[in-house]
N, CA, C and O of each residue as an XYZ file, in Angstrom:
864
protein
N     -20.906     22.893     36.006
C     -20.531     21.477     36.089
C     -20.309     21.069     37.546
O     -19.525     21.695     38.259
N     -20.997     20.026     37.978
C     -20.784     19.504     39.325
C     -19.556     18.591     39.351
O     -19.198     17.975     38.347
N     -18.934     18.520     40.499
C     -17.804     17.613     40.717
C     -18.223     16.561     41.729
O     -18.816     16.889     42.757
N     -17.921     15.303     41.448
C     -18.275     14.229     42.362
C     -17.464     14.350     43.651
O     -16.305     14.765     43.635
N     -18.092     13.982     44.763
C     -17.441     14.122     46.073
C     -16.135     13.337     46.169
O     -15.246     13.707     46.936
N     -16.014     12.254     45.394
C     -14.793     11.459     45.440
C     -13.622     12.158     44.736
O     -12.486     11.689     44.798
N     -13.907     13.273     44.072
C     -12.844     13.979     43.365
C     -12.262     15.149     44.130
O     -11.223     15.681     43.741
N     -12.920     15.568     45.228
C     -12.478     16.771     45.928
C     -11.020     16.691     46.375
O     -10.248     17.621     46.143
N     -10.642     15.591     47.010
C      -9.280     15.466     47.526
C      -8.267     15.389     46.398
O      -7.213     16.022     46.466
N      -8.577     14.611     45.350
C      -7.647     14.474     44.221
C      -7.459     15.806     43.518
O      -6.339     16.168     43.160
N      -8.553     16.539     43.318
C      -8.464     17.839     42.654
C      -7.675     18.827     43.505
O      -6.879     19.602     42.975
N      -7.889     18.807     44.816
C      -7.163     19.717     45.708
C      -5.662     19.458     45.651
O      -4.868     20.396     45.573
N      -5.274     18.187     45.688
C      -3.841     17.841     45.613
C      -3.262     18.249     44.260
O      -2.160     18.791     44.183
N      -4.025     17.978     43.187
C      -3.563     18.346     41.846
C      -3.386     19.854     41.724
O      -2.422     20.327     41.122
N      -4.324     20.606     42.299
C      -4.224     22.066     42.252
C      -2.997     22.564     43.011
O      -2.308     23.470     42.542
N      -2.718     21.988     44.168
C      -1.541     22.411     44.941
C      -0.249     22.114     44.185
O       0.690     22.908     44.213
N      -0.208     20.957     43.504
C       0.973     20.637     42.685
C       1.085     21.629     41.528
O       2.174     22.117     41.223
N      -0.058     21.924     40.881
C      -0.086     22.908     39.784
C       0.454     24.253     40.272
O       1.271     24.882     39.599
N      -0.005     24.687     41.444
C       0.403     25.975     41.989
C       1.894     25.987     42.324
O       2.602     26.936     41.987
N       2.368     24.932     42.989
C       3.773     24.870     43.395
C       4.708     24.868     42.183
O       5.724     25.564     42.177
N       4.361     24.085     41.158
C       5.202     24.023     39.967
C       5.265     25.361     39.249
O       6.336     25.807     38.836
N       4.109     25.998     39.102
C       4.084     27.257     38.364
C       4.757     28.394     39.125
O       5.382     29.261     38.514
N       4.638     28.401     40.443
C       5.337     29.410     41.237
C       6.845     29.189     41.161
O       7.613     30.138     41.004
N       7.260     27.926     41.273
C       8.692     27.614     41.232
C       9.303     27.969     39.882
O      10.354     28.606     39.808
N       8.630     27.546     38.818
C       9.142     27.818     37.474
C       9.064     29.310     37.164
O       9.913     29.842     36.449
N       8.053     29.981     37.697
C       7.903     31.411     37.462
C       9.054     32.226     38.002
O       9.274     33.353     37.557
N       9.795     31.680     38.954
C      10.924     32.385     39.552
C      12.202     32.246     38.729
O      13.208     32.886     39.031
N      12.165     31.410     37.691
C      13.377     31.212     36.876
C      13.587     32.349     35.890
O      14.717     32.630     35.490
N      12.504     32.999     35.500
C      12.640     34.111     34.576
C      12.695     33.719     33.112
O      12.800     34.600     32.259
N      12.627     32.420     32.778
C      12.655     31.968     31.386
C      11.221     31.870     30.868
O      10.466     30.987     31.276
N      10.856     32.768     29.981
C       9.480     32.887     29.520
C       8.983     31.617     28.840
O       7.876     31.157     29.117
N       9.802     31.045     27.945
C       9.378     29.865     27.205
C       9.072     28.714     28.161
O       8.050     28.041     28.022
N       9.953     28.490     29.125
C       9.770     27.391     30.070
C       8.558     27.640     30.958
O       7.831     26.705     31.295
N       8.333     28.912     31.344
C       7.169     29.245     32.179
C       5.876     28.967     31.425
O       4.937     28.401     31.986
N       5.823     29.361     30.155
C       4.622     29.141     29.346
C       4.363     27.647     29.131
O       3.226     27.182     29.211
N       5.437     26.912     28.858
C       5.292     25.467     28.642
C       4.768     24.784     29.902
O       3.856     23.960     29.832
N       5.342     25.125     31.045
C       4.915     24.523     32.314
C       3.465     24.880     32.629
O       2.688     24.027     33.058
N       3.110     26.136     32.415
C       1.741     26.578     32.708
C       0.731     25.844     31.835
O      -0.284     25.363     32.339
N       0.993     25.753     30.539
C       0.057     25.093     29.631
C      -0.073     23.607     29.939
O      -1.180     23.068     29.965
N       1.055     22.946     30.173
C       1.048     21.506     30.438
C       0.314     21.181     31.739
O      -0.555     20.311     31.770
N       0.668     21.880     32.799
C       0.052     21.592     34.098
C      -1.417     21.999     34.123
O      -2.221     21.362     34.804
N      -1.775     23.041     33.398
C      -3.175     23.464     33.350
C      -4.025     22.439     32.623
O      -5.150     22.158     33.038
N      -3.500     21.877     31.542
C      -4.223     20.835     30.825
C      -4.458     19.615     31.723
O      -5.533     19.015     31.704
N      -3.435     19.259     32.510
C      -3.575     18.128     33.427
C      -4.625     18.442     34.491
O      -5.445     17.587     34.826
N      -4.603     19.648     35.016
C      -5.579     20.054     36.036
C      -6.996     20.008     35.470
O      -7.910     19.519     36.134
N      -7.188     20.511     34.252
C      -8.504     20.486     33.619
C      -8.968     19.049     33.398
O     -10.138     18.728     33.608
N      -8.034     18.177     32.970
C      -8.375     16.775     32.758
C      -8.861     16.122     34.050
O      -9.854     15.395     34.044
N      -8.162     16.379     35.157
C      -8.534     15.777     36.436
C      -9.908     16.284     36.883
O     -10.739     15.499     37.339
N     -10.148     17.590     36.753
C     -11.447     18.150     37.140
C     -12.548     17.542     36.275
O     -13.608     17.166     36.776
N     -12.286     17.449     34.973
C     -13.290     16.904     34.052
C     -13.566     15.431     34.334
O     -14.701     14.976     34.193
N     -12.541     14.685     34.729
C     -12.726     13.269     35.015
C     -13.740     13.054     36.125
O     -14.522     12.104     36.076
N     -13.736     13.920     37.117
C     -14.627     13.751     38.269
C     -15.950     14.501     38.101
O     -16.654     14.741     39.082
N     -16.289     14.869     36.873
C     -17.554     15.564     36.659
C     -18.728     14.657     37.038
O     -18.662     13.435     36.905
N     -19.788     15.285     37.509
C     -20.959     14.556     38.001
C     -22.192     15.149     37.329
O     -22.747     16.130     37.826
N     -22.632     14.579     36.214
C     -23.711     15.183     35.441
C     -25.056     15.123     36.156
O     -25.344     14.183     36.897
N     -25.866     16.142     35.918
C     -27.247     16.146     36.425
C     -28.102     15.385     35.416
O     -28.185     15.782     34.253
N     -28.728     14.313     35.841
C     -29.522     13.492     34.943
C     -30.891     13.212     35.536
O     -31.028     12.917     36.724
N     -31.893     13.312     34.687
C     -33.240     12.908     35.074
C     -33.365     11.415     34.782
O     -33.284     10.991     33.629
N     -33.559     10.633     35.821
C     -33.564      9.179     35.681
C     -34.993      8.651     35.796
O     -35.636      8.786     36.837
N     -35.472      8.055     34.720
C     -36.810      7.468     34.706
C     -36.727      6.023     35.177
O     -36.008      5.213     34.592
N     -37.461      5.705     36.231
C     -37.442      4.348     36.770
C     -38.101      3.383     35.791
O     -39.212      3.628     35.322
N     -37.416      2.292     35.486
C     -37.936      1.266     34.582
C     -37.733     -0.090     35.244
O     -36.741     -0.767     34.971
N     -38.657     -0.497     36.111
C     -38.471     -1.703     36.934
C     -38.364     -2.999     36.147
O     -37.870     -3.992     36.680
N     -38.808     -3.023     34.904
C     -38.716     -4.242     34.107
C     -37.585     -4.192     33.086
O     -37.520     -5.012     32.171
N     -36.702     -3.221     33.257
C     -35.562     -3.079     32.347
C     -34.266     -2.993     33.133
O     -34.257     -2.653     34.316
N     -33.170     -3.307     32.450
C     -31.824     -3.145     33.014
C     -31.236     -1.883     32.402
O     -31.006     -1.829     31.193
N     -30.992     -0.871     33.222
C     -30.375      0.349     32.730
C     -28.861      0.227     32.784
O     -28.316     -0.483     33.628
N     -28.191      0.918     31.885
C     -26.728      0.855     31.870
C     -26.166      1.364     33.193
O     -26.567      2.431     33.659
N     -25.252      0.626     33.803
C     -24.666      1.068     35.057
C     -23.557      2.105     34.876
O     -23.045      2.655     35.852
N     -23.185      2.371     33.598
C     -22.055      3.272     33.363
C     -22.113      3.884     31.975
O     -22.767      3.361     31.073
N     -21.416      5.001     31.821
C     -21.181      5.576     30.504
C     -20.052      4.802     29.839
O     -19.114      4.372     30.511
N     -20.135      4.620     28.523
C     -19.035      3.949     27.835
C     -19.475      3.247     26.577
O     -20.420      3.669     25.910
N     -18.780      2.167     26.256
C     -19.031      1.405     25.033
C     -19.227     -0.065     25.373
O     -18.493     -0.626     26.186
N     -20.214     -0.680     24.749
C     -20.474     -2.105     24.961
C     -19.365     -2.904     24.271
O     -19.188     -2.815     23.056
N     -18.620     -3.688     25.062
C     -17.495     -4.451     24.504
C     -17.721     -5.953     24.542
O     -16.912     -6.705     23.998
N     -18.793     -6.410     25.167
C     -19.066     -7.851     25.214
C     -20.551     -8.105     25.413
O     -21.194     -7.486     26.262
N     -21.086     -9.024     24.618
C     -22.434     -9.570     24.813
C     -22.309    -11.059     24.527
O     -22.257    -11.467     23.367
N     -22.262    -11.868     25.572
C     -22.004    -13.282     25.358
C     -22.508    -14.119     26.525
O     -22.621    -13.634     27.651
N     -22.807    -15.370     26.245
C     -23.173    -16.306     27.290
C     -21.901    -16.906     27.866
O     -21.028    -17.355     27.122
N     -21.797    -16.915     29.169
C     -20.585    -17.400     29.813
C     -20.933    -17.976     31.184
O     -22.058    -17.825     31.659
N     -19.973    -18.629     31.810
C     -20.169    -19.145     33.165
C     -19.699    -18.097     34.161
O     -18.578    -17.598     34.057
N     -20.547    -17.762     35.121
C     -20.184    -16.827     36.179
C     -19.836    -17.653     37.416
O     -20.737    -18.195     38.055
N     -18.539    -17.766     37.776
C     -18.129    -18.714     38.807
C     -18.243    -18.227     40.247
O     -18.321    -19.047     41.163
N     -18.254    -16.933     40.467
C     -18.166    -16.434     41.837
C     -19.452    -16.612     42.635
O     -19.409    -17.043     43.787
N     -20.581    -16.289     42.041
C     -21.842    -16.299     42.791
C     -22.838    -17.308     42.237
O     -23.359    -18.131     42.990
N     -23.112    -17.262     40.943
C     -24.122    -18.131     40.354
C     -23.610    -19.544     40.108
O     -24.303    -20.523     40.382
N     -22.389    -19.639     39.586
C     -21.843    -20.955     39.276
C     -22.537    -21.637     38.114
O     -22.507    -22.863     38.005
N     -23.158    -20.861     37.252
C     -23.822    -21.439     36.079
C     -23.734    -20.465     34.908
O     -23.055    -19.442     34.995
N     -24.420    -20.786     33.815
C     -24.381    -19.934     32.633
C     -25.210    -18.665     32.849
O     -26.323    -18.706     33.373
N     -24.638    -17.555     32.432
C     -25.309    -16.261     32.490
C     -25.011    -15.499     31.201
O     -24.057    -15.807     30.485
N     -25.829    -14.521     30.928
C     -25.608    -13.648     29.783
C     -24.822    -12.428     30.271
O     -25.309    -11.658     31.100
N     -23.620    -12.262     29.757
C     -22.754    -11.172     30.189
C     -22.810    -10.013     29.192
O     -22.671    -10.205     27.984
N     -23.017     -8.812     29.725
C     -22.939     -7.583     28.939
C     -21.944     -6.667     29.646
O     -22.097     -6.365     30.829
N     -20.924     -6.228     28.909
C     -19.852     -5.439     29.523
C     -19.769     -4.053     28.900
O     -19.856     -3.898     27.681
N     -19.597     -3.046     29.756
C     -19.449     -1.654     29.318
C     -18.063     -1.171     29.720
O     -17.711     -1.175     30.899
N     -17.276     -0.753     28.724
C     -15.926     -0.248     28.974
C     -15.951      1.269     29.064
O     -16.512      1.944     28.201
N     -15.338      1.797     30.119
C     -15.241      3.245     30.320
C     -13.822      3.704     30.053
O     -12.888      3.241     30.709
N     -13.646      4.599     29.110
C     -12.333      5.192     28.889
C     -12.133      6.312     29.905
O     -13.050      6.637     30.660
N     -10.951      6.897     29.927
C     -10.688      7.981     30.883
C     -11.495      9.222     30.547
O     -11.552     10.153     31.350
N     -12.119      9.255     29.378
C     -12.898     10.425     28.968
C     -14.374     10.316     29.377
O     -15.112     11.295     29.276
N     -14.802      9.155     29.830
C     -16.193      8.961     30.221
C     -16.445      9.414     31.650
O     -15.519      9.511     32.455
N     -17.707      9.691     31.957
C     -18.121      9.886     33.351
C     -17.915      8.565     34.076
O     -18.258      7.508     33.546
N     -17.357      8.612     35.284
C     -17.026      7.365     35.977
C     -17.901      7.061     37.178
O     -17.563      6.210     38.001
N     -19.021      7.753     37.280
C     -20.036      7.385     38.264
C     -20.709      6.100     37.775
O     -20.961      5.951     36.579
N     -20.996      5.182     38.680
C     -21.730      3.954     38.351
C     -23.099      3.998     39.026
O     -23.231      4.452     40.163
N     -24.117      3.518     38.303
C     -25.484      3.541     38.811
C     -26.037      2.134     39.004
O     -25.567      1.179     38.384
N     -27.037      2.018     39.867
C     -27.749      0.756     40.075
C     -28.576      0.454     38.816
O     -29.344      1.311     38.378
N     -28.438     -0.740     38.225
C     -29.139     -1.026     36.957
C     -30.578     -1.493     37.114
O     -31.378     -1.325     36.195
N     -30.925     -2.077     38.262
C     -32.277     -2.599     38.487
C     -32.706     -2.296     39.922
O     -31.852     -2.102     40.786
N     -34.007     -2.251     40.191
C     -34.465     -2.082     41.574
C     -34.457     -3.418     42.313
O     -34.640     -4.476     41.712
N     -34.242     -3.350     43.616
C     -34.267     -4.592     44.389
C     -33.530     -4.461     45.705
O     -33.395     -3.369     46.257
N     -33.056     -5.592     46.196
C     -32.330     -5.661     47.468
C     -30.935     -6.224     47.210
O     -30.783     -7.208     46.487
N     -29.919     -5.599     47.802
C     -28.548     -6.090     47.659
C     -28.403     -7.376     48.472
O     -28.532     -7.363     49.696
N     -28.134     -8.479     47.784
C     -28.037     -9.787     48.440
C     -26.606    -10.234     48.711
O     -26.364    -11.080     49.572
N     -25.658     -9.657     47.969
C     -24.271    -10.134     48.072
C     -23.338     -9.016     47.649
O     -23.626     -8.270     46.714
N     -22.204     -8.908     48.355
C     -21.144     -7.977     47.939
C     -19.795     -8.538     48.356
O     -19.644     -9.073     49.454
N     -18.816     -8.409     47.467
C     -17.456     -8.799     47.812
C     -16.462     -8.026     46.961
O     -16.629     -7.894     45.748
N     -15.422     -7.518     47.618
C     -14.339     -6.823     46.926
C     -13.154     -7.770     46.797
O     -12.779     -8.437     47.761
N     -12.561     -7.831     45.600
C     -11.422     -8.709     45.346
C     -10.205     -7.884     44.946
O     -10.288     -7.044     44.050
N      -9.090     -8.117     45.602
C      -7.841     -7.538     45.124
C      -7.392     -8.293     43.880
O      -7.767     -9.450     43.691
N      -6.602     -7.658     43.038
C      -6.169     -8.342     41.820
C      -5.207     -7.510     41.013
O      -4.585     -6.579     41.524
N      -5.091     -7.855     39.745
C      -4.156     -7.201     38.845
C      -4.797     -5.945     38.253
O      -5.942     -5.605     38.552
N      -4.017     -5.265     37.399
C      -4.503     -4.049     36.750
C      -4.244     -4.124     35.251
O      -3.612     -3.243     34.670
N      -4.749     -5.199     34.634
C      -4.665     -5.320     33.188
C      -5.650     -4.351     32.536
O      -6.527     -3.804     33.204
N      -5.499     -4.144     31.232
C      -6.441     -3.297     30.509
C      -7.856     -3.838     30.701
O      -8.086     -5.038     30.553
N      -8.802     -2.964     31.029
C     -10.145     -3.392     31.416
C     -10.937     -3.995     30.264
O     -11.911     -4.710     30.500
N     -10.539     -3.723     29.020
C     -11.290     -4.276     27.889
C     -10.932     -5.739     27.611
O     -11.614     -6.387     26.817
N      -9.884     -6.275     28.239
C      -9.504     -7.668     28.041
C     -10.468     -8.592     28.785
O     -10.868     -8.276     29.905
N     -10.853     -9.732     28.187
C     -11.810    -10.638     28.833
C     -11.372    -11.111     30.214
O     -12.203    -11.217     31.117
N     -10.061    -11.401     30.401
C      -9.601    -11.940     31.686
C      -9.633    -10.910     32.797
O      -9.483    -11.264     33.966
N      -9.828     -9.628     32.456
C      -9.903     -8.615     33.508
C     -11.091     -8.858     34.428
O     -11.081     -8.436     35.585
N     -12.122     -9.543     33.913
C     -13.325     -9.808     34.704
C     -13.049    -10.722     35.885
O     -13.756    -10.672     36.892
N     -12.016    -11.564     35.765
C     -11.714    -12.515     36.841
C     -10.349    -12.281     37.479
O     -10.105    -12.758     38.587
N      -9.449    -11.554     36.803
C      -8.078    -11.393     37.304
C      -7.799    -10.009     37.906
O      -6.931     -9.874     38.767
N      -8.520     -9.004     37.464
C      -8.269     -7.645     37.950
C      -8.910     -7.391     39.308
O      -9.763     -8.155     39.761
N      -8.483     -6.299     39.952
C      -9.198     -5.858     41.146
C     -10.645     -5.591     40.743
O     -10.897     -4.988     39.700
N     -11.591     -6.034     41.557
C     -12.989     -5.946     41.175
C     -13.885     -5.965     42.417
O     -13.466     -6.363     43.504
N     -15.117     -5.527     42.221
C     -16.116     -5.558     43.291
C     -17.408     -6.108     42.711
O     -17.905     -5.615     41.698
N     -17.945     -7.125     43.353
C     -19.146     -7.809     42.865
C     -20.336     -7.481     43.756
O     -20.271     -7.622     44.978
N     -21.433     -7.038     43.124
C     -22.678     -6.742     43.831
C     -23.813     -7.509     43.162
O     -23.962     -7.456     41.941
N     -24.600     -8.210     43.940
C     -25.752     -8.941     43.411
C     -27.024     -8.308     43.960
O     -27.166     -8.105     45.165
N     -27.952     -7.998     43.044
C     -29.221     -7.376     43.413
C     -30.360     -8.337     43.076
O     -30.451     -8.843     41.958
N     -31.227     -8.579     44.061
C     -32.389     -9.440     43.857
C     -33.632     -8.590     43.659
O     -33.945     -7.732     44.484
N     -34.344     -8.834     42.555
C     -35.572     -8.099     42.282
C     -36.728     -8.661     43.110
O     -36.584     -9.687     43.775
N     -37.865     -7.983     43.063
C     -39.020     -8.389     43.865
C     -39.526     -9.774     43.491
O     -40.081    -10.481     44.332
N     -39.337    -10.170     42.217
C     -39.818    -11.480     41.768
C     -38.786    -12.588     41.972
O     -39.005    -13.722     41.546
N     -37.670    -12.271     42.616
C     -36.666    -13.280     42.929
C     -35.529    -13.385     41.922
O     -34.534    -14.056     42.196
N     -35.647    -12.746     40.777
C     -34.557    -12.788     39.807
C     -33.387    -11.951     40.292
O     -33.571    -10.921     40.940
N     -32.183    -12.402     39.970
C     -30.976    -11.734     40.452
C     -30.106    -11.279     39.279
O     -30.004    -11.955     38.255
N     -29.494    -10.129     39.458
C     -28.553     -9.585     38.482
C     -27.257     -9.256     39.212
O     -27.265     -8.628     40.271
N     -26.153     -9.688     38.631
C     -24.838     -9.414     39.219
C     -24.189     -8.261     38.466
O     -24.164     -8.243     37.235
N     -23.667     -7.300     39.219
C     -22.942     -6.155     38.648
C     -21.510     -6.213     39.174
O     -21.280     -6.274     40.382
N     -20.553     -6.193     38.246
C     -19.149     -6.285     38.665
C     -18.373     -5.059     38.185
O     -18.245     -4.825     36.984
N     -17.862     -4.287     39.132
C     -17.000     -3.149     38.818
C     -15.561     -3.654     38.714
O     -15.079     -4.363     39.598
N     -14.882     -3.287     37.632
C     -13.546     -3.825     37.371
C     -12.551     -2.692     37.178
O     -12.789     -1.777     36.390
N     -11.443     -2.751     37.894
C     -10.376     -1.770     37.714
C      -9.624     -2.058     36.423
O      -9.542     -3.206     35.985
N      -9.076     -1.006     35.815
C      -8.309     -1.171     34.588
C      -6.828     -0.960     34.810
O      -6.338     -1.046     35.936
N      -6.115     -0.683     33.724
C      -4.660     -0.513     33.795
C      -4.288      0.741     34.577
O      -3.218      0.805     35.182
N      -5.171      1.734     34.564
C      -4.892      2.993     35.257
C      -5.684      3.112     36.550
O      -5.218      3.710     37.520
N      -6.899      2.533     36.561
C      -7.755      2.633     37.754
C      -7.099      1.958     38.957
O      -6.599      0.838     38.856
N      -7.108      2.638     40.074
C      -6.468      2.100     41.272
C      -7.399      2.036     42.475
O      -6.980      1.661     43.570
N      -8.660      2.402     42.271
C      -9.569      2.316     43.406
C     -10.998      2.159     42.933
O     -11.481      2.919     42.093
N     -11.670      1.154     43.487
C     -13.082      0.923     43.214
C     -13.867      1.271     44.477
O     -13.532      0.819     45.572
N     -14.912      2.077     44.311
C     -15.745      2.478     45.426
C     -17.158      1.950     45.178
O     -17.724      2.166     44.106
N     -17.729      1.257     46.170
C     -19.093      0.746     46.070
C     -19.864      1.206     47.300
O     -19.391      1.040     48.425
N     -21.046      1.783     47.099
C     -21.808      2.355     48.211
C     -22.782      1.393     48.890
O     -22.697      1.232     50.107
N     -23.712      0.739     48.164
C     -24.746     -0.056     48.849
C     -24.161     -1.239     49.615
O     -23.236     -1.897     49.140
N     -24.693     -1.498     50.775
C     -24.290     -2.634     51.580
C     -25.333     -3.739     51.466
O     -26.464     -3.501     51.042
N     -24.936     -4.950     51.850
C     -25.865     -6.084     51.803
C     -27.102     -5.770     52.651
O     -26.989     -5.333     53.796
N     -28.268     -5.998     52.076
C     -29.524     -5.710     52.758
C     -30.152     -4.388     52.364
O     -31.307     -4.122     52.696
N     -29.389     -3.548     51.651
C     -29.905     -2.238     51.255
C     -30.956     -2.381     50.156
O     -30.808     -3.195     49.245
N     -32.014     -1.582     50.251
C     -33.034     -1.514     49.202
C     -32.620     -0.416     48.230
O     -32.413      0.727     48.637
N     -32.498     -0.751     46.957
C     -31.963      0.197     45.975
C     -32.908      0.322     44.783
O     -33.745     -0.546     44.536
N     -32.750      1.427     44.052
C     -33.458      1.592     42.789
C     -32.523      2.232     41.776
O     -31.361      2.504     42.080
N     -33.031      2.472     40.570
C     -32.178      2.911     39.473
C     -31.731      4.364     39.586
O     -30.934      4.828     38.771
N     -32.229      5.077     40.571
C     -31.749      6.450     40.795
C     -30.576      6.489     41.777
O     -29.980      7.544     41.997
N     -30.254      5.356     42.355
C     -29.156      5.293     43.324
C     -27.810      5.067     42.636
O     -27.735      4.428     41.586
N     -26.763      5.595     43.239
C     -25.406      5.335     42.749
C     -24.936      3.968     43.238
O     -25.163      3.592     44.388
N     -24.286      3.241     42.354
C     -23.613      2.007     42.751
C     -22.248      2.334     43.331
O     -21.834      1.753     44.334
N     -21.548      3.274     42.688
C     -20.223      3.629     43.177
C     -19.467      4.469     42.176
O     -20.050      5.202     41.376
N     -18.140      4.345     42.241
C     -17.256      5.170     41.405
C     -15.954      4.398     41.200
O     -15.470      3.732     42.116
N     -15.390      4.490     39.995
C     -14.094      3.861     39.720
C     -13.159      4.931     39.179
O     -13.515      5.647     38.243
N     -11.981      5.047     39.748
C     -11.061      6.102     39.351
C     -10.193      5.700     38.152
O      -9.475      4.701     38.196
N     -10.274      6.480     37.106
C      -9.352      6.465     35.965
C      -9.376      5.195     35.110
O      -8.448      4.388     35.165
N     -10.423      5.023     34.331
C     -10.454      3.972     33.304
C     -10.830      2.609     33.857
O     -10.145      2.096     34.742
N     -11.903      2.014     33.356
C     -12.392      0.793     33.989
C     -13.517      0.163     33.174
O     -13.740      0.522     32.018
N     -14.221     -0.782     33.797
C     -15.263     -1.522     33.100
C     -16.298     -2.019     34.114
O     -15.986     -2.245     35.283
N     -17.539     -2.183     33.636
C     -18.598     -2.748     34.468
C     -19.239     -3.897     33.698
O     -19.662     -3.725     32.555
N     -19.311     -5.078     34.330
C     -19.952     -6.259     33.739
C     -21.319     -6.467     34.376
O     -21.489     -6.292     35.583
N     -22.289     -6.842     33.549
C     -23.605     -7.275     34.017
C     -23.761     -8.751     33.701
O     -23.437     -9.186     32.596
N     -24.252     -9.528     34.657
C     -24.549    -10.941     34.419
C     -26.050    -11.132     34.615
O     -26.577    -11.019     35.722
N     -26.719    -11.426     33.501
C     -28.176    -11.503     33.449
C     -28.631    -12.942     33.251
O     -27.844    -13.778     32.808
N     -29.883    -13.247     33.571
C     -30.392    -14.600     33.295
C     -30.302    -14.918     31.809
O     -30.565    -14.060     30.967
N     -29.927    -16.157     31.490
C     -29.874    -16.585     30.096
C     -31.264    -16.449     29.482
O     -32.264    -16.815     30.099
N     -31.315    -15.926     28.275
C     -32.588    -15.703     27.606
C     -33.086    -14.277     27.727
O     -34.089    -13.916     27.111
N     -32.392    -13.453     28.519
C     -32.765    -12.049     28.644
C     -32.656    -11.355     27.289
O     -31.694    -11.575     26.553
N     -33.635    -10.521     26.959
C     -33.636     -9.804     25.693
C     -32.739     -8.579     25.786
O     -33.083     -7.596     26.442
N     -31.579     -8.643     25.121
C     -30.627     -7.532     25.135
C     -31.006     -6.528     24.054
O     -31.267     -6.906     22.912
N     -31.036     -5.262     24.414
C     -31.438     -4.197     23.496
C     -30.247     -3.587     22.772
O     -30.364     -3.180     21.616
N     -29.101     -3.521     23.442
C     -27.931     -2.854     22.868
C     -27.160     -3.805     21.952
O     -27.433     -5.004     21.909
N     -26.194     -3.247     21.222
C     -25.347     -4.012     20.328
C     -23.886     -3.780     20.677
O     -23.553     -2.817     21.367
N     -23.011     -4.667     20.200
C     -21.579     -4.491     20.399
C     -21.118     -3.160     19.823
O     -21.582     -2.731     18.767
N     -20.202     -2.518     20.530
C     -19.590     -1.244     20.130
C     -20.540     -0.053     20.267
O     -20.170      1.070     19.925
N     -21.742     -0.281     20.755
C     -22.680      0.825     20.939
C     -22.263      1.680     22.126
O     -21.839      1.155     23.155
N     -22.384      2.996     21.985
C     -22.132      3.907     23.092
C     -23.375      3.952     23.982
O     -24.496      4.059     23.484
N     -23.175      3.870     25.277
C     -24.292      3.872     26.217
C     -24.075      4.941     27.278
O     -22.954      5.383     27.531
N     -25.184      5.339     27.889
C     -25.137      6.364     28.934
C     -25.671      5.789     30.233
O     -26.770      5.237     30.269
N     -24.905      5.917     31.283
C     -25.296      5.378     32.580
C     -26.605      5.955     33.071
O     -26.833      7.162     32.983
N     -27.464      5.096     33.586
C     -28.777      5.425     34.138
C     -29.790      5.861     33.082
O     -30.919      6.212     33.424
N     -29.406      5.844     31.803
C     -30.280      6.323     30.737
C     -30.559      5.251     29.687
O     -31.714      5.038     29.318
N     -29.527      4.577     29.203
C     -29.661      3.606     28.135
C     -30.201      2.277     28.674
O     -29.698      1.759     29.672
N     -31.215      1.734     28.018
C     -31.736      0.424     28.397
C     -30.827     -0.643     27.798
O     -30.666     -0.726     26.581
N     -30.235     -1.460     28.671
C     -29.358     -2.555     28.229
C     -30.183     -3.768     27.816
O     -29.897     -4.400     26.798
N     -31.204     -4.094     28.601
C     -31.996     -5.292     28.349
C     -33.372     -5.159     28.990
O     -33.574     -4.367     29.910
N     -34.314     -5.956     28.480
C     -35.641     -6.065     29.074
C     -35.723     -7.380     29.829
O     -35.293     -8.421     29.334
N     -36.277     -7.322     31.028
C     -36.397     -8.530     31.865
C     -37.816     -9.078     31.829
O     -38.104    -10.087     32.471
């Protein structure tokens, strides 16, 4: 199992805490307490390592399709107004990532990054509709070769405290590139042109860089 580079520091700190606690408790001589501490802290350490797992995936480029930007569950498919960049009606598809999902985010379409902005905000549960506009978030807009644009919004959740986005404005990207990473529970919104043919359904489980969300 590979570990994502953004997890190295967190895992190292978690391991040092695990080591310090178990050494300290081990000096007490109480077997029951030592076993309880070891099992509890080891489970936490395994959870942290697993959270930052980085799966090896063969990604097939599909320039006329929107690939899922994240692992998780589809929690919204609806027409709505996107106020930050487009200022008009768009088709929104949202993927919610629990703490058990892979939290790497991928580029959903090929093109050029035309816009990026990071917003500070609240940390409400990411599955709530208002999290798209009220939570800490990062907005990336990608323009395809034919001029069509897709907005991808990374949203922090109740536990997530950091959003990482890699591509900068002007970067040429494709579906094999990483969009970024969100730590500990979050959501990714896609804003597509109205009339886009959506392939997925509500509550469907999707896999980042693998599942086709829509055909363009």
